[in-house]
C-alpha positions as CSV (number, residue, x, y, z in Angstrom):
1,M,-24.9,128.3,-142.4
2,T,-22.2,126.3,-144.1
3,S,-23.2,122.6,-143.7
4,D,-26.4,120.5,-144.3
5,E,-26.4,119.5,-140.6
6,E,-26.3,123.1,-139.5
7,R,-29.2,123.9,-141.7
8,K,-31.2,121.0,-140.3
9,R,-30.4,122.1,-136.8
10,A,-31.5,125.7,-137.6
11,V,-34.8,124.7,-139.1
12,G,-35.5,122.2,-136.4
13,F,-34.9,124.7,-133.7
14,A,-36.9,127.4,-135.6
15,G,-39.9,125.1,-135.9
16,V,-40.1,124.6,-132.2
17,D,-39.3,128.2,-131.2
18,R,-41.9,129.7,-133.6
19,Y,-44.7,127.2,-133.0
20,V,-44.3,125.7,-129.5
21,R,-45.4,127.5,-126.3
22,P,-45.3,126.4,-122.7
23,G,-48.1,123.9,-122.0
24,T,-48.0,122.6,-125.6
25,C,-48.6,119.0,-126.6
26,I,-46.4,118.5,-129.6
27,G,-46.2,115.7,-132.1
28,L,-42.5,115.0,-132.8
29,G,-41.5,113.5,-136.1
30,T,-38.8,111.0,-137.1
31,G,-35.6,111.5,-139.1
32,S,-32.4,113.5,-139.4
33,T,-34.1,116.9,-139.5
34,A,-36.9,116.1,-137.0
35,R,-34.3,115.0,-134.4
36,W,-33.2,118.6,-134.1
37,A,-36.7,119.6,-133.2
38,V,-36.7,116.9,-130.6
39,A,-33.4,118.2,-129.3
40,R,-34.7,121.8,-129.0
41,V,-37.8,120.6,-127.1
42,G,-35.4,118.7,-124.8
43,E,-33.5,122.0,-124.1
44,R,-36.7,123.8,-123.3
45,V,-38.0,121.1,-121.0
46,A,-34.7,121.1,-119.2
47,A,-35.1,124.8,-118.7
48,G,-38.3,124.2,-116.9
49,E,-41.0,124.6,-119.6
50,E,-44.0,122.2,-119.4
51,I,-44.2,120.5,-122.8
52,V,-45.4,117.0,-123.5
53,A,-44.9,115.0,-126.7
54,V,-46.5,112.3,-128.9
55,A,-43.7,110.5,-130.7
56,T,-44.0,109.1,-134.2
57,S,-41.6,106.2,-133.8
58,V,-39.7,104.1,-131.3
59,A,-36.5,106.0,-132.2
60,T,-38.1,109.3,-131.4
61,E,-39.6,107.9,-128.2
62,R,-36.0,106.8,-127.2
63,Q,-34.6,110.3,-127.9
64,C,-37.4,111.9,-125.9
65,R,-36.7,109.7,-122.9
66,E,-33.0,110.4,-123.1
67,L,-33.7,114.1,-123.1
68,G,-36.4,113.9,-120.3
69,I,-39.3,115.0,-122.6
70,P,-42.6,113.7,-121.1
71,L,-44.4,111.4,-123.4
72,V,-48.2,110.9,-123.8
73,A,-50.1,108.4,-125.9
74,L,-52.0,109.4,-129.0
75,G,-55.4,110.5,-127.9
76,D,-54.5,111.3,-124.3
77,R,-54.0,115.0,-125.1
78,E,-55.0,117.2,-128.0
79,I,-51.9,117.8,-130.2
80,D,-51.4,121.5,-130.6
81,V,-48.7,121.2,-133.3
82,A,-46.8,118.4,-135.0
83,I,-43.3,119.1,-136.4
84,D,-41.6,116.8,-138.9
85,G,-39.3,116.7,-141.9
86,A,-40.1,115.5,-145.4
87,D,-38.4,113.7,-148.3
88,E,-40.0,116.0,-150.8
89,V,-42.2,119.1,-150.6
90,A,-43.9,120.0,-153.9
91,S,-44.8,123.5,-155.0
92,D,-48.4,122.8,-154.0
93,W,-47.3,121.7,-150.5
94,S,-48.1,118.0,-151.1
95,L,-45.4,115.8,-149.5
96,T,-43.5,112.6,-149.8
97,K,-42.6,111.1,-146.4
98,G,-41.5,107.8,-145.1
99,G,-37.8,107.6,-145.9
100,G,-37.3,106.6,-142.3
101,G,-40.1,104.1,-142.4
102,A,-42.4,105.9,-139.9
103,L,-45.0,107.1,-142.5
104,F,-48.1,105.6,-140.9
105,R,-47.5,107.1,-137.5
106,E,-46.2,110.3,-139.0
107,K,-49.4,110.7,-141.0
108,T,-51.6,109.7,-138.0
109,V,-50.0,112.4,-135.8
110,A,-50.0,115.1,-138.6
111,L,-53.8,114.5,-139.2
112,A,-54.5,114.6,-135.4
113,A,-52.6,117.9,-134.8
114,K,-54.2,121.3,-135.0
115,T,-51.2,122.5,-137.1
116,F,-48.6,120.4,-139.0
117,V,-45.3,122.2,-139.5
118,V,-42.8,120.8,-142.1
119,I,-39.1,121.5,-141.6
120,V,-36.7,121.0,-144.5
121,T,-33.6,122.1,-146.3
122,P,-33.7,123.5,-149.9
123,E,-33.0,120.3,-151.8
124,K,-36.3,118.8,-150.5
125,L,-38.3,121.4,-152.5
126,V,-39.5,120.1,-155.9
127,R,-42.0,121.2,-158.5
128,R,-43.8,117.8,-158.4
129,L,-43.4,114.8,-156.2
130,G,-42.0,111.6,-157.6
131,A,-38.2,111.8,-157.8
132,F,-38.1,110.2,-154.4
133,P,-39.7,106.7,-154.4
134,T,-43.1,106.6,-152.7
135,P,-43.0,104.4,-149.6
136,V,-46.0,102.1,-149.1
137,E,-46.5,100.3,-145.8
138,V,-47.9,96.8,-146.3
139,V,-49.0,93.9,-144.1
140,P,-46.3,91.2,-144.8
141,F,-48.7,88.4,-145.5
142,A,-50.2,90.4,-148.4
143,L,-46.9,91.4,-150.0
144,P,-47.2,89.2,-153.1
145,T,-50.8,90.3,-153.9
146,V,-50.1,94.0,-153.1
147,I,-47.1,94.0,-155.5
148,T,-49.3,92.5,-158.2
149,G,-52.1,95.0,-157.4
150,I,-49.7,98.0,-157.6
151,R,-48.3,96.8,-161.0
152,T,-51.8,96.3,-162.3
153,A,-53.1,99.6,-161.1
154,L,-50.0,101.5,-162.1
155,P,-48.3,99.6,-164.9
156,H,-45.3,102.0,-165.3
157,V,-44.3,101.7,-161.6
158,R,-41.1,100.1,-160.3
159,V,-41.6,98.3,-157.0
160,K,-38.9,97.3,-154.6
161,Q,-39.1,95.9,-151.1
162,R,-37.1,97.9,-148.7
163,K,-34.3,96.0,-147.0
164,T,-31.6,96.8,-144.3
165,D,-28.4,94.7,-144.4
166,L,-30.1,92.3,-146.8
167,A,-33.0,91.6,-144.4
168,P,-36.5,93.0,-145.0
169,F,-37.1,96.4,-143.3
170,I,-39.8,96.1,-140.7
171,T,-41.7,99.2,-139.4
172,D,-42.5,99.8,-135.8
173,N,-46.0,98.4,-136.6
174,G,-44.5,95.1,-137.8
175,N,-45.1,95.8,-141.5
176,A,-43.0,95.8,-144.7
177,I,-42.2,98.8,-146.9
178,L,-42.4,98.9,-150.7
179,D,-40.6,101.7,-152.3
180,C,-42.5,102.6,-155.5
181,S,-40.9,104.7,-158.2
182,L,-44.0,106.4,-159.8
183,G,-42.2,109.0,-161.9
184,Q,-43.7,112.6,-161.7
185,I,-46.9,112.5,-159.7
186,A,-49.6,114.7,-161.2
187,D,-52.1,114.3,-158.4
188,P,-50.7,112.9,-155.2
189,E,-54.1,112.6,-153.5
190,I,-55.4,110.4,-156.3
191,S,-52.3,108.3,-156.3
192,D,-52.6,107.8,-152.6
193,I,-56.3,106.7,-153.0
194,V,-55.4,104.3,-155.7
195,L,-52.6,102.7,-153.7
196,R,-54.6,102.5,-150.4
197,A,-57.5,100.8,-152.3
198,I,-55.3,97.7,-152.7
199,H,-56.0,95.2,-149.9
200,G,-53.0,94.9,-147.7
201,V,-51.8,98.5,-148.0
202,V,-51.7,100.2,-144.6
203,A,-50.6,103.6,-145.7
204,T,-48.6,105.5,-148.3
205,G,-46.0,108.3,-147.9
206,L,-48.0,110.7,-150.0
207,F,-49.4,113.5,-147.9
208,P,-52.0,115.7,-149.5
209,A,-51.3,119.4,-149.5
210,S,-54.3,120.1,-147.2
211,I,-52.5,118.4,-144.3
212,T,-49.6,120.9,-144.4
213,G,-50.0,124.0,-142.2
214,A,-46.6,125.6,-142.6
215,V,-43.3,124.9,-144.4
216,L,-40.0,126.2,-143.0
217,V,-36.8,126.0,-145.1
218,A,-33.3,126.6,-143.9
219,D,-30.7,127.8,-146.4
220,E,-27.5,129.9,-146.4
221,N,-29.5,133.0,-145.5
222,G,-31.3,131.6,-142.5
223,V,-34.8,130.1,-142.0
224,R,-37.7,131.3,-144.0
225,E,-41.4,130.4,-144.0
226,L,-42.9,129.7,-147.4
227,A,-46.1,131.5,-148.4
228,R,-49.1,129.2,-148.6
229,P,-50.1,128.4,-152.2
230,S,-53.3,130.2,-153.1
231,N,-55.1,127.0,-154.1
232,V,-54.4,125.0,-151.0
233,V,-57.3,124.7,-148.6
234,P,-56.2,123.7,-145.1
235,L,-57.7,120.5,-143.7
236,Q,-60.5,121.1,-141.3
237,R,-59.5,119.0,-138.3
238,G,-62.4,117.1,-136.6
239,V,-64.8,117.7,-139.6
240,D,-66.0,114.7,-141.6
């Protein structure tokens, strides 16, 4: 594979072909790699397979409709597998997500799925999270107090409100995004808890390693599946 787009296509297709069977309800992610998984589901639906999807964004819903993929609402069907990209995958399988602004819905679907499959290209693999700013979804009314709260809880952090064409970025939920440069993150789960404890924060783009069920990586030699780190205990879905 010679181009980044070819690698994204390969890993998106591999995620679907390795983990999706006829009759599956699949959670479909958002972004430049996930859209290839959506495209592959569309091909299989067009070939006559019965697959339904829960989309993680308005953009993914639109792509599903264009490809004829039947959509169901969250909670209507048990999600067998969710497939999505990531902005960073640490060596312990914790993730940074939300570069596309869909982090709340992406995390909701990943938590609801029996298996969460992450599809990436090699540059997304890091030893620790933190080079990519951590997205934090915030209720707009609370932005001033949330920014103050983040700077108080994490004094070293740099906080910037996300904008598009000079206007504030608005999520599909009607919220704002703060991109927070935390530096190397020693414990993503603790950082997530600290940020979510601030009133007005809806979600963060830090995904604990326990959510991740599999990681597929496409490089010049093809698509490989990473071995699970020995210290990662998978999340027990449906258990308090």
